[in-house]
N, CA, C and O atoms as a Maestro MAE file, in Angstrom:
{
 s_m_m2io_version
 :::
 2.0.0
}

f_m_ct {
 s_m_title
 :::
 protein
 m_atom[328] {
  # First column is atom index #
  i_m_mmod_type
  r_m_x_coord
  r_m_y_coord
  r_m_z_coord
  i_m_residue_number
  s_m_chain_name
  s_m_pdb_residue_name
  s_m_pdb_atom_name
  i_m_atomic_number
  :::
  1 25 35.377 45.698 35.802 1 A "MET " " N  " 7
  2 3 36.569 45.053 36.246 1 A "MET " " CA " 6
  3 2 36.520 45.357 37.548 1 A "MET " " C  " 6
  4 15 35.961 46.417 37.828 1 A "MET " " O  " 8
  5 25 37.125 44.459 38.753 2 A "ARG " " N  " 7
  6 3 36.847 44.659 39.839 2 A "ARG " " CA " 6
  7 2 38.435 44.875 40.386 2 A "ARG " " C  " 6
  8 15 39.290 44.034 40.108 2 A "ARG " " O  " 8
  9 25 38.725 45.973 41.118 3 A "VAL " " N  " 7
  10 3 40.346 45.721 41.455 3 A "VAL " " CA " 6
  11 2 40.503 45.730 43.215 3 A "VAL " " C  " 6
  12 15 40.098 46.617 43.967 3 A "VAL " " O  " 8
  13 25 41.046 44.765 43.503 4 A "LYS " " N  " 7
  14 3 41.387 44.549 44.784 4 A "LYS " " CA " 6
  15 2 41.826 45.688 45.430 4 A "LYS " " C  " 6
  16 15 42.537 46.505 44.844 4 A "LYS " " O  " 8
  17 25 41.366 45.872 46.940 5 A "SER " " N  " 7
  18 3 41.752 46.979 47.298 5 A "SER " " CA " 6
  19 2 43.279 47.283 47.731 5 A "SER " " C  " 6
  20 15 43.743 48.378 48.048 5 A "SER " " O  " 8
  21 25 43.802 46.304 47.678 6 A "ASN " " N  " 7
  22 3 45.423 46.210 48.006 6 A "ASN " " CA " 6
  23 2 46.190 46.451 46.508 6 A "ASN " " C  " 6
  24 15 47.418 46.379 46.465 6 A "ASN " " O  " 8
  25 25 45.718 46.624 45.775 7 A "ASP " " N  " 7
  26 3 46.340 46.894 44.445 7 A "ASP " " CA " 6
  27 2 46.908 48.121 44.091 7 A "ASP " " C  " 6
  28 15 46.397 48.830 43.224 7 A "ASP " " O  " 8
  29 25 47.926 48.426 44.694 8 A "GLY " " N  " 7
  30 3 48.978 49.179 44.422 8 A "GLY " " CA " 6
  31 2 49.149 49.949 43.063 8 A "GLY " " C  " 6
  32 15 48.860 51.122 42.829 8 A "GLY " " O  " 8
  33 25 49.697 48.993 42.214 9 A "PHE " " N  " 7
  34 3 50.198 49.352 40.973 9 A "PHE " " CA " 6
  35 2 48.939 49.730 40.092 9 A "PHE " " C  " 6
  36 15 49.181 50.338 39.050 9 A "PHE " " O  " 8
  37 25 47.566 49.425 40.407 10 A "VAL " " N  " 7
  38 3 46.787 50.228 39.450 10 A "VAL " " CA " 6
  39 2 46.442 51.643 40.096 10 A "VAL " " C  " 6
  40 15 46.120 52.596 39.387 10 A "VAL " " O  " 8
  41 25 46.490 51.688 40.862 11 A "LEU " " N  " 7
  42 3 46.306 53.248 41.929 11 A "LEU " " CA " 6
  43 2 47.656 54.050 41.654 11 A "LEU " " C  " 6
  44 15 47.538 55.255 41.429 11 A "LEU " " O  " 8
  45 25 48.902 53.496 41.654 12 A "LEU " " N  " 7
  46 3 49.907 54.344 40.968 12 A "LEU " " CA " 6
  47 2 49.642 54.666 39.777 12 A "LEU " " C  " 6
  48 15 49.521 55.878 39.596 12 A "LEU " " O  " 8
  49 25 49.455 53.741 38.546 13 A "LEU " " N  " 7
  50 3 48.973 54.201 37.625 13 A "LEU " " CA " 6
  51 2 47.736 55.148 37.132 13 A "LEU " " C  " 6
  52 15 47.694 55.981 36.227 13 A "LEU " " O  " 8
  53 25 46.587 54.643 38.209 14 A "LEU " " N  " 7
  54 3 45.819 55.950 37.980 14 A "LEU " " CA " 6
  55 2 46.070 57.035 38.177 14 A "LEU " " C  " 6
  56 15 45.588 57.870 37.412 14 A "LEU " " O  " 8
  57 25 47.064 57.538 39.457 15 A "LEU " " N  " 7
  58 3 47.349 58.667 39.992 15 A "LEU " " CA " 6
  59 2 48.332 59.134 38.933 15 A "LEU " " C  " 6
  60 15 48.176 60.319 38.635 15 A "LEU " " O  " 8
  61 25 49.231 58.550 38.338 16 A "LEU " " N  " 7
  62 3 49.831 59.128 37.321 16 A "LEU " " CA " 6
  63 2 49.011 59.938 35.996 16 A "LEU " " C  " 6
  64 15 49.140 61.079 35.553 16 A "LEU " " O  " 8
  65 25 48.103 58.771 35.588 17 A "VAL " " N  " 7
  66 3 47.635 59.140 34.224 17 A "VAL " " CA " 6
  67 2 46.704 60.614 34.645 17 A "VAL " " C  " 6
  68 15 46.592 61.585 33.896 17 A "VAL " " O  " 8
  69 25 46.010 60.471 36.212 18 A "GLY " " N  " 7
  70 3 45.472 61.701 36.485 18 A "GLY " " CA " 6
  71 2 46.109 63.074 36.252 18 A "GLY " " C  " 6
  72 15 45.727 63.980 35.511 18 A "GLY " " O  " 8
  73 25 47.168 63.010 37.058 19 A "ALA " " N  " 7
  74 3 48.145 64.079 37.127 19 A "ALA " " CA " 6
  75 2 48.551 64.582 35.704 19 A "ALA " " C  " 6
  76 15 48.548 65.775 35.404 19 A "ALA " " O  " 8
  77 25 48.892 63.596 34.875 20 A "ILE " " N  " 7
  78 3 49.178 63.822 33.517 20 A "ILE " " CA " 6
  79 2 48.171 64.572 32.686 20 A "ILE " " C  " 6
  80 15 48.424 65.635 32.120 20 A "ILE " " O  " 8
  81 25 47.038 63.962 32.650 21 A "ILE " " N  " 7
  82 3 45.524 64.568 31.843 21 A "ILE " " CA " 6
  83 2 45.554 66.039 32.617 21 A "ILE " " C  " 6
  84 15 45.639 67.110 32.016 21 A "ILE " " O  " 8
  85 25 45.504 65.954 33.474 22 A "GLY " " N  " 7
  86 3 45.074 67.341 34.620 22 A "GLY " " CA " 6
  87 2 45.990 68.234 33.907 22 A "GLY " " C  " 6
  88 15 45.494 69.046 33.126 22 A "GLY " " O  " 8
  89 25 47.457 68.188 34.093 23 A "SER " " N  " 7
  90 3 48.271 69.246 33.647 23 A "SER " " CA " 6
  91 2 48.130 69.624 32.388 23 A "SER " " C  " 6
  92 15 48.256 70.808 32.078 23 A "SER " " O  " 8
  93 25 47.784 68.439 31.280 24 A "ILE " " N  " 7
  94 3 47.546 68.774 30.038 24 A "ILE " " CA " 6
  95 2 46.195 69.646 29.940 24 A "ILE " " C  " 6
  96 15 46.376 70.688 29.308 24 A "ILE " " O  " 8
  97 25 45.194 69.507 30.304 25 A "ILE " " N  " 7
  98 3 44.131 70.117 30.556 25 A "ILE " " CA " 6
  99 2 44.543 71.627 31.147 25 A "ILE " " C  " 6
  100 15 43.987 72.610 30.656 25 A "ILE " " O  " 8
  101 25 45.416 71.770 32.090 26 A "GLY " " N  " 7
  102 3 45.289 73.222 32.911 26 A "GLY " " CA " 6
  103 2 46.451 73.999 31.534 26 A "GLY " " C  " 6
  104 15 46.396 75.199 31.266 26 A "GLY " " O  " 8
  105 25 47.160 73.278 31.015 27 A "ALA " " N  " 7
  106 3 47.894 74.055 30.397 27 A "ALA " " CA " 6
  107 2 47.191 74.553 29.218 27 A "ALA " " C  " 6
  108 15 47.492 75.603 28.650 27 A "ALA " " O  " 8
  109 25 46.181 73.718 28.842 28 A "ALA " " N  " 7
  110 3 45.497 74.573 27.694 28 A "ALA " " CA " 6
  111 2 44.217 75.285 27.907 28 A "ALA " " C  " 6
  112 15 43.582 75.837 27.009 28 A "ALA " " O  " 8
  113 25 43.825 75.228 29.361 29 A "LEU " " N  " 7
  114 3 42.920 76.295 29.674 29 A "LEU " " CA " 6
  115 2 43.259 77.037 30.616 29 A "LEU " " C  " 6
  116 15 42.430 77.495 31.402 29 A "LEU " " O  " 8
  117 25 44.690 77.308 30.701 30 A "GLY " " N  " 7
  118 3 45.389 77.946 31.644 30 A "GLY " " CA " 6
  119 2 45.070 79.604 31.097 30 A "GLY " " C  " 6
  120 15 44.852 80.472 31.943 30 A "GLY " " O  " 8
  121 25 45.068 79.892 29.813 31 A "ASP " " N  " 7
  122 3 44.305 81.331 29.775 31 A "ASP " " CA " 6
  123 2 43.094 81.668 30.396 31 A "ASP " " C  " 6
  124 15 42.922 82.737 30.983 31 A "ASP " " O  " 8
  125 25 42.362 80.904 30.299 32 A "LEU " " N  " 7
  126 3 41.111 81.455 30.484 32 A "LEU " " CA " 6
  127 2 40.966 81.250 31.911 32 A "LEU " " C  " 6
  128 15 40.236 81.994 32.567 32 A "LEU " " O  " 8
  129 25 41.671 80.199 32.490 33 A "VAL " " N  " 7
  130 3 41.502 80.073 34.152 33 A "VAL " " CA " 6
  131 2 43.079 80.239 34.522 33 A "VAL " " C  " 6
  132 15 43.678 79.209 34.210 33 A "VAL " " O  " 8
  133 25 43.869 81.150 35.050 34 A "PRO " " N  " 7
  134 3 45.233 81.165 35.285 34 A "PRO " " CA " 6
  135 2 45.547 80.517 36.841 34 A "PRO " " C  " 6
  136 15 46.677 80.183 37.197 34 A "PRO " " O  " 8
  137 25 44.733 80.444 37.409 35 A "ILE " " N  " 7
  138 3 44.937 79.579 38.664 35 A "ILE " " CA " 6
  139 2 45.156 78.135 38.184 35 A "ILE " " C  " 6
  140 15 45.899 77.622 39.021 35 A "ILE " " O  " 8
  141 25 44.857 77.243 37.231 36 A "LEU " " N  " 7
  142 3 44.867 76.258 36.958 36 A "LEU " " CA " 6
  143 2 46.436 76.108 36.774 36 A "LEU " " C  " 6
  144 15 46.919 75.051 37.181 36 A "LEU " " O  " 8
  145 25 47.311 77.072 36.193 37 A "ASN " " N  " 7
  146 3 48.873 76.864 35.993 37 A "ASN " " CA " 6
  147 2 49.543 77.081 37.075 37 A "ASN " " C  " 6
  148 15 50.748 76.843 37.002 37 A "ASN " " O  " 8
  149 25 49.058 77.530 38.237 38 A "TYR " " N  " 7
  150 3 49.445 77.766 39.534 38 A "TYR " " CA " 6
  151 2 50.382 76.639 40.132 38 A "TYR " " C  " 6
  152 15 49.731 75.778 40.723 38 A "TYR " " O  " 8
  153 25 51.495 76.472 40.126 39 A "GLY " " N  " 7
  154 3 52.437 75.214 40.687 39 A "GLY " " CA " 6
  155 2 53.747 75.076 41.075 39 A "GLY " " C  " 6
  156 15 54.467 76.048 40.846 39 A "GLY " " O  " 8
  157 25 54.202 74.195 41.560 40 A "LYS " " N  " 7
  158 3 55.327 74.518 42.169 40 A "LYS " " CA " 6
  159 2 56.443 73.313 41.987 40 A "LYS " " C  " 6
  160 15 56.075 72.142 42.082 40 A "LYS " " O  " 8
  161 25 57.650 73.606 41.755 41 A "SER " " N  " 7
  162 3 58.616 72.446 41.233 41 A "SER " " CA " 6
  163 2 59.495 72.335 42.578 41 A "SER " " C  " 6
  164 15 59.944 73.234 43.289 41 A "SER " " O  " 8
  165 25 59.613 70.650 42.716 42 A "VAL " " N  " 7
  166 3 60.392 70.074 43.701 42 A "VAL " " CA " 6
  167 2 61.311 69.008 43.321 42 A "VAL " " C  " 6
  168 15 60.909 68.080 42.619 42 A "VAL " " O  " 8
  169 25 62.829 69.089 43.840 43 A "GLY " " N  " 7
  170 3 63.371 68.117 43.309 43 A "GLY " " CA " 6
  171 2 64.870 68.701 43.067 43 A "GLY " " C  " 6
  172 15 65.127 69.856 43.407 43 A "GLY " " O  " 8
  173 25 65.968 67.759 42.396 44 A "VAL " " N  " 7
  174 3 67.278 67.683 42.576 44 A "VAL " " CA " 6
  175 2 67.494 68.235 41.000 44 A "VAL " " C  " 6
  176 15 66.795 67.757 40.106 44 A "VAL " " O  " 8
  177 25 68.571 69.341 40.690 45 A "ASP " " N  " 7
  178 3 68.531 69.191 39.320 45 A "ASP " " CA " 6
  179 2 69.762 68.473 38.824 45 A "ASP " " C  " 6
  180 15 70.826 68.474 39.442 45 A "ASP " " O  " 8
  181 25 69.533 67.781 37.524 46 A "PRO " " N  " 7
  182 3 70.472 67.069 37.168 46 A "PRO " " CA " 6
  183 2 71.896 67.715 37.678 46 A "PRO " " C  " 6
  184 15 72.168 68.913 37.749 46 A "PRO " " O  " 8
  185 25 72.859 66.415 38.067 47 A "PHE " " N  " 7
  186 3 74.645 66.352 38.204 47 A "PHE " " CA " 6
  187 2 75.047 65.427 37.718 47 A "PHE " " C  " 6
  188 15 74.337 64.475 37.395 47 A "PHE " " O  " 8
  189 25 76.176 65.484 37.567 48 A "LEU " " N  " 7
  190 3 77.065 64.894 36.589 48 A "LEU " " CA " 6
  191 2 78.125 63.775 37.666 48 A "LEU " " C  " 6
  192 15 78.829 64.279 38.542 48 A "LEU " " O  " 8
  193 25 78.094 62.315 37.444 49 A "LEU " " N  " 7
  194 3 79.061 61.800 38.335 49 A "LEU " " CA " 6
  195 2 79.971 61.251 37.362 49 A "LEU " " C  " 6
  196 15 79.529 60.257 36.785 49 A "LEU " " O  " 8
  197 25 81.244 61.671 36.990 50 A "ASP " " N  " 7
  198 3 82.359 61.203 36.091 50 A "ASP " " CA " 6
  199 2 83.374 60.755 37.187 50 A "ASP " " C  " 6
  200 15 83.880 61.217 38.210 50 A "ASP " " O  " 8
  201 25 83.423 59.115 36.112 51 A "LEU " " N  " 7
  202 3 84.153 58.105 36.809 51 A "LEU " " CA " 6
  203 2 85.071 57.684 35.926 51 A "LEU " " C  " 6
  204 15 85.488 56.532 36.050 51 A "LEU " " O  " 8
  205 25 85.448 58.318 35.121 52 A "SER " " N  " 7
  206 3 86.577 57.805 33.885 52 A "SER " " CA " 6
  207 2 85.890 56.870 33.059 52 A "SER " " C  " 6
  208 15 85.712 57.078 31.859 52 A "SER " " O  " 8
  209 25 85.575 56.051 33.533 53 A "VAL " " N  " 7
  210 3 85.050 54.764 32.542 53 A "VAL " " CA " 6
  211 2 83.306 54.852 32.076 53 A "VAL " " C  " 6
  212 15 82.757 54.415 31.064 53 A "VAL " " O  " 8
  213 25 82.844 55.454 33.028 54 A "VAL " " N  " 7
  214 3 81.153 55.738 33.083 54 A "VAL " " CA " 6
  215 2 80.903 57.160 33.642 54 A "VAL " " C  " 6
  216 15 81.455 57.553 34.670 54 A "VAL " " O  " 8
  217 25 79.874 58.062 32.769 55 A "ASN " " N  " 7
  218 3 79.596 59.014 33.215 55 A "ASN " " CA " 6
  219 2 77.947 58.730 33.823 55 A "ASN " " C  " 6
  220 15 77.136 57.941 33.337 55 A "ASN " " O  " 8
  221 25 77.805 59.357 34.660 56 A "ILE " " N  " 7
  222 3 76.000 59.022 35.056 56 A "ILE " " CA " 6
  223 2 75.822 60.372 35.478 56 A "ILE " " C  " 6
  224 15 76.561 61.145 36.088 56 A "ILE " " O  " 8
  225 25 74.262 60.517 34.847 57 A "THR " " N  " 7
  226 3 73.683 61.600 35.088 57 A "THR " " CA " 6
  227 2 72.743 61.632 36.007 57 A "THR " " C  " 6
  228 15 71.942 60.803 35.574 57 A "THR " " O  " 8
  229 25 72.226 62.124 37.188 58 A "PHE " " N  " 7
  230 3 71.323 62.011 38.029 58 A "PHE " " CA " 6
  231 2 70.589 63.612 38.155 58 A "PHE " " C  " 6
  232 15 71.061 64.739 38.003 58 A "PHE " " O  " 8
  233 25 69.274 63.137 38.492 59 A "GLY " " N  " 7
  234 3 68.510 64.506 38.669 59 A "GLY " " CA " 6
  235 2 66.996 63.796 38.716 59 A "GLY " " C  " 6
  236 15 66.774 62.700 38.201 59 A "GLY " " O  " 8
  237 25 66.070 64.532 39.358 60 A "PHE " " N  " 7
  238 3 64.593 64.432 39.462 60 A "PHE " " CA " 6
  239 2 64.234 65.608 39.792 60 A "PHE " " C  " 6
  240 15 64.914 66.348 40.502 60 A "PHE " " O  " 8
  241 25 62.832 65.970 39.176 61 A "LYS " " N  " 7
  242 3 62.162 67.068 39.484 61 A "LYS " " CA " 6
  243 2 60.696 66.499 39.228 61 A "LYS " " C  " 6
  244 15 60.343 65.632 38.429 61 A "LYS " " O  " 8
  245 25 59.825 67.359 40.284 62 A "LEU " " N  " 7
  246 3 58.461 66.738 40.060 62 A "LEU " " CA " 6
  247 2 57.471 68.026 40.235 62 A "LEU " " C  " 6
  248 15 57.243 68.517 41.341 62 A "LEU " " O  " 8
  249 25 56.979 68.456 39.171 63 A "THR " " N  " 7
  250 3 56.222 69.801 38.996 63 A "THR " " CA " 6
  251 2 54.817 69.240 38.806 63 A "THR " " C  " 6
  252 15 54.436 68.400 37.991 63 A "THR " " O  " 8
  253 25 54.208 69.824 39.643 64 A "LEU " " N  " 7
  254 3 52.636 69.955 40.278 64 A "LEU " " CA " 6
  255 2 52.071 71.167 40.097 64 A "LEU " " C  " 6
  256 15 52.525 72.114 40.740 64 A "LEU " " O  " 8
  257 25 50.902 71.376 39.125 65 A "ASN " " N  " 7
  258 3 50.130 72.557 39.159 65 A "ASN " " CA " 6
  259 2 48.639 72.254 39.839 65 A "ASN " " C  " 6
  260 15 48.327 71.074 39.998 65 A "ASN " " O  " 8
  261 25 47.941 73.045 40.141 66 A "VAL " " N  " 7
  262 3 46.347 72.924 40.279 66 A "VAL " " CA " 6
  263 2 45.532 71.854 39.768 66 A "VAL " " C  " 6
  264 15 44.989 70.945 40.396 66 A "VAL " " O  " 8
  265 25 45.529 72.069 38.677 67 A "SER " " N  " 7
  266 3 44.751 71.428 37.219 67 A "SER " " CA " 6
  267 2 45.276 69.355 37.718 67 A "SER " " C  " 6
  268 15 44.565 68.350 37.726 67 A "SER " " O  " 8
  269 25 46.733 69.536 38.039 68 A "GLY " " N  " 7
  270 3 47.480 68.080 38.049 68 A "GLY " " CA " 6
  271 2 46.872 67.733 39.333 68 A "GLY " " C  " 6
  272 15 46.464 66.578 39.213 68 A "GLY " " O  " 8
  273 25 46.626 68.157 40.453 69 A "ILE " " N  " 7
  274 3 46.336 68.091 41.710 69 A "ILE " " CA " 6
  275 2 44.989 67.656 41.811 69 A "ILE " " C  " 6
  276 15 44.682 66.885 42.720 69 A "ILE " " O  " 8
  277 25 43.921 68.159 40.775 70 A "ILE " " N  " 7
  278 3 42.836 68.005 40.609 70 A "ILE " " CA " 6
  279 2 42.646 66.820 39.859 70 A "ILE " " C  " 6
  280 15 41.569 66.253 40.040 70 A "ILE " " O  " 8
  281 25 43.462 66.303 39.039 71 A "GLY " " N  " 7
  282 3 43.365 65.296 38.289 71 A "GLY " " CA " 6
  283 2 43.843 63.993 38.991 71 A "GLY " " C  " 6
  284 15 43.390 62.872 38.761 71 A "GLY " " O  " 8
  285 25 44.988 64.351 40.030 72 A "ILE " " N  " 7
  286 3 45.144 63.145 40.841 72 A "ILE " " CA " 6
  287 2 43.822 62.909 42.019 72 A "ILE " " C  " 6
  288 15 43.653 61.748 42.391 72 A "ILE " " O  " 8
  289 25 43.024 63.847 42.518 73 A "VAL " " N  " 7
  290 3 41.859 64.024 43.146 73 A "VAL " " CA " 6
  291 2 41.025 62.683 42.411 73 A "VAL " " C  " 6
  292 15 40.953 61.536 42.853 73 A "VAL " " O  " 8
  293 25 40.383 63.278 41.048 74 A "LEU " " N  " 7
  294 3 39.673 62.767 40.376 74 A "LEU " " CA " 6
  295 2 39.832 60.969 40.062 74 A "LEU " " C  " 6
  296 15 38.986 60.098 39.858 74 A "LEU " " O  " 8
  297 25 41.175 60.948 40.133 75 A "ALA " " N  " 7
  298 3 42.008 59.649 39.734 75 A "ALA " " CA " 6
  299 2 41.590 58.657 40.904 75 A "ALA " " C  " 6
  300 15 41.050 57.555 40.807 75 A "ALA " " O  " 8
  301 25 42.099 59.545 42.345 76 A "PHE " " N  " 7
  302 3 41.976 58.311 43.144 76 A "PHE " " CA " 6
  303 2 40.514 58.190 43.490 76 A "PHE " " C  " 6
  304 15 40.162 57.123 43.992 76 A "PHE " " O  " 8
  305 25 39.476 59.271 43.266 77 A "VAL " " N  " 7
  306 3 37.882 58.824 43.100 77 A "VAL " " CA " 6
  307 2 37.417 57.492 42.282 77 A "VAL " " C  " 6
  308 15 36.806 56.569 42.821 77 A "VAL " " O  " 8
  309 25 37.734 57.513 41.115 78 A "LEU " " N  " 7
  310 3 37.606 56.494 39.836 78 A "LEU " " CA " 6
  311 2 38.163 55.496 40.550 78 A "LEU " " C  " 6
  312 15 37.373 54.581 40.777 78 A "LEU " " O  " 8
  313 25 39.492 55.321 41.079 79 A "TYR " " N  " 7
  314 3 40.102 54.210 41.651 79 A "TYR " " CA " 6
  315 2 38.968 53.313 43.016 79 A "TYR " " C  " 6
  316 15 38.728 52.106 43.012 79 A "TYR " " O  " 8
  317 25 38.489 54.244 43.970 80 A "ARG " " N  " 7
  318 3 37.791 53.989 45.051 80 A "ARG " " CA " 6
  319 2 36.410 53.518 44.449 80 A "ARG " " C  " 6
  320 15 35.723 52.855 45.226 80 A "ARG " " O  " 8
  321 25 35.914 53.740 43.251 81 A "LYS " " N  " 7
  322 3 34.724 53.244 42.526 81 A "LYS " " CA " 6
  323 2 34.841 52.265 41.885 81 A "LYS " " C  " 6
  324 15 33.786 51.803 41.449 81 A "LYS " " O  " 8
  325 25 36.009 51.598 41.579 82 A "LEU " " N  " 7
  326 3 36.297 50.127 40.773 82 A "LEU " " CA " 6
  327 2 35.955 49.332 41.965 82 A "LEU " " C  " 6
  328 15 36.003 48.102 41.922 82 A "LEU " " O  " 8
  :::
 }
 m_bond[327] {
  # First column is bond index #
  i_m_from
  i_m_to
  i_m_order
  :::
  1 1 2 1
  2 2 3 1
  3 3 4 2
  4 3 5 1
  5 5 6 1
  6 6 7 1
  7 7 8 2
  8 7 9 1
  9 9 10 1
  10 10 11 1
  11 11 12 2
  12 11 13 1
  13 13 14 1
  14 14 15 1
  15 15 16 2
  16 15 17 1
  17 17 18 1
  18 18 19 1
  19 19 20 2
  20 19 21 1
  21 21 22 1
  22 22 23 1
  23 23 24 2
  24 23 25 1
  25 25 26 1
  26 26 27 1
  27 27 28 2
  28 27 29 1
  29 29 30 1
  30 30 31 1
  31 31 32 2
  32 31 33 1
  33 33 34 1
  34 34 35 1
  35 35 36 2
  36 35 37 1
  37 37 38 1
  38 38 39 1
  39 39 40 2
  40 39 41 1
  41 41 42 1
  42 42 43 1
  43 43 44 2
  44 43 45 1
  45 45 46 1
  46 46 47 1
  47 47 48 2
  48 47 49 1
  49 49 50 1
  50 50 51 1
  51 51 52 2
  52 51 53 1
  53 53 54 1
  54 54 55 1
  55 55 56 2
  56 55 57 1
  57 57 58 1
  58 58 59 1
  59 59 60 2
  60 59 61 1
  61 61 62 1
  62 62 63 1
  63 63 64 2
  64 63 65 1
  65 65 66 1
  66 66 67 1
  67 67 68 2
  68 67 69 1
  69 69 70 1
  70 70 71 1
  71 71 72 2
  72 71 73 1
  73 73 74 1
  74 74 75 1
  75 75 76 2
  76 75 77 1
  77 77 78 1
  78 78 79 1
  79 79 80 2
  80 79 81 1
  81 81 82 1
  82 82 83 1
  83 83 84 2
  84 83 85 1
  85 85 86 1
  86 86 87 1
  87 87 88 2
  88 87 89 1
  89 89 90 1
  90 90 91 1
  91 91 92 2
  92 91 93 1
  93 93 94 1
  94 94 95 1
  95 95 96 2
  96 95 97 1
  97 97 98 1
  98 98 99 1
  99 99 100 2
  100 99 101 1
  101 101 102 1
  102 102 103 1
  103 103 104 2
  104 103 105 1
  105 105 106 1
  106 106 107 1
  107 107 108 2
  108 107 109 1
  109 109 110 1
  110 110 111 1
  111 111 112 2
  112 111 113 1
  113 113 114 1
  114 114 115 1
  115 115 116 2
  116 115 117 1
  117 117 118 1
  118 118 119 1
  119 119 120 2
  120 119 121 1
  121 121 122 1
  122 122 123 1
  123 123 124 2
  124 123 125 1
  125 125 126 1
  126 126 127 1
  127 127 128 2
  128 127 129 1
  129 129 130 1
  130 130 131 1
  131 131 132 2
  132 131 133 1
  133 133 134 1
  134 134 135 1
  135 135 136 2
  136 135 137 1
  137 137 138 1
  138 138 139 1
  139 139 140 2
  140 139 141 1
  141 141 142 1
  142 142 143 1
  143 143 144 2
  144 143 145 1
  145 145 146 1
  146 146 147 1
  147 147 148 2
  148 147 149 1
  149 149 150 1
  150 150 151 1
  151 151 152 2
  152 151 153 1
  153 153 154 1
  154 154 155 1
  155 155 156 2
  156 155 157 1
  157 157 158 1
  158 158 159 1
  159 159 160 2
  160 159 161 1
  161 161 162 1
  162 162 163 1
  163 163 164 2
  164 163 165 1
  165 165 166 1
  166 166 167 1
  167 167 168 2
  168 167 169 1
  169 169 170 1
  170 170 171 1
  171 171 172 2
  172 171 173 1
  173 173 174 1
  174 174 175 1
  175 175 176 2
  176 175 177 1
  177 177 178 1
  178 178 179 1
  179 179 180 2
  180 179 181 1
  181 181 182 1
  182 182 183 1
  183 183 184 2
  184 183 185 1
  185 185 186 1
  186 186 187 1
  187 187 188 2
  188 187 189 1
  189 189 190 1
  190 190 191 1
  191 191 192 2
  192 191 193 1
  193 193 194 1
  194 194 195 1
  195 195 196 2
  196 195 197 1
  197 197 198 1
  198 198 199 1
  199 199 200 2
  200 199 201 1
  201 201 202 1
  202 202 203 1
  203 203 204 2
  204 203 205 1
  205 205 206 1
  206 206 207 1
  207 207 208 2
  208 207 209 1
  209 209 210 1
  210 210 211 1
  211 211 212 2
  212 211 213 1
  213 213 214 1
  214 214 215 1
  215 215 216 2
  216 215 217 1
  217 217 218 1
  218 218 219 1
  219 219 220 2
  220 219 221 1
  221 221 222 1
  222 222 223 1
  223 223 224 2
  224 223 225 1
  225 225 226 1
  226 226 227 1
  227 227 228 2
  228 227 229 1
  229 229 230 1
  230 230 231 1
  231 231 232 2
  232 231 233 1
  233 233 234 1
  234 234 235 1
  235 235 236 2
  236 235 237 1
  237 237 238 1
  238 238 239 1
  239 239 240 2
  240 239 241 1
  241 241 242 1
  242 242 243 1
  243 243 244 2
  244 243 245 1
  245 245 246 1
  246 246 247 1
  247 247 248 2
  248 247 249 1
  249 249 250 1
  250 250 251 1
  251 251 252 2
  252 251 253 1
  253 253 254 1
  254 254 255 1
  255 255 256 2
  256 255 257 1
  257 257 258 1
  258 258 259 1
  259 259 260 2
  260 259 261 1
  261 261 262 1
  262 262 263 1
  263 263 264 2
  264 263 265 1
  265 265 266 1
  266 266 267 1
  267 267 268 2
  268 267 269 1
  269 269 270 1
  270 270 271 1
  271 271 272 2
  272 271 273 1
  273 273 274 1
  274 274 275 1
  275 275 276 2
  276 275 277 1
  277 277 278 1
  278 278 279 1
  279 279 280 2
  280 279 281 1
  281 281 282 1
  282 282 283 1
  283 283 284 2
  284 283 285 1
  285 285 286 1
  286 286 287 1
  287 287 288 2
  288 287 289 1
  289 289 290 1
  290 290 291 1
  291 291 292 2
  292 291 293 1
  293 293 294 1
  294 294 295 1
  295 295 296 2
  296 295 297 1
  297 297 298 1
  298 298 299 1
  299 299 300 2
  300 299 301 1
  301 301 302 1
  302 302 303 1
  303 303 304 2
  304 303 305 1
  305 305 306 1
  306 306 307 1
  307 307 308 2
  308 307 309 1
  309 309 310 1
  310 310 311 1
  311 311 312 2
  312 311 313 1
  313 313 314 1
  314 314 315 1
  315 315 316 2
  316 315 317 1
  317 317 318 1
  318 318 319 1
  319 319 320 2
  320 319 321 1
  321 321 322 1
  322 322 323 1
  323 323 324 2
  324 323 325 1
  325 325 326 1
  326 326 327 1
  327 327 328 2
  :::
 }
}
């Protein structure tokens, strides 16, 4: 499969899958290699907007750990090889 160099959707999808798989592996191996679980969370805590007719909840939180970053880097390398 040949991927165009400007195909951003494939890159975004691979980076997301790499981060998820990396985080899962980090959680599984976190007891053996504790540095894999080191990470930070950034984002906005959920808050409620009550408009009497509609209640809307907003929030976004991104948590990355070392193994997730390794997964992102490996996914990017895989993308460059495609």
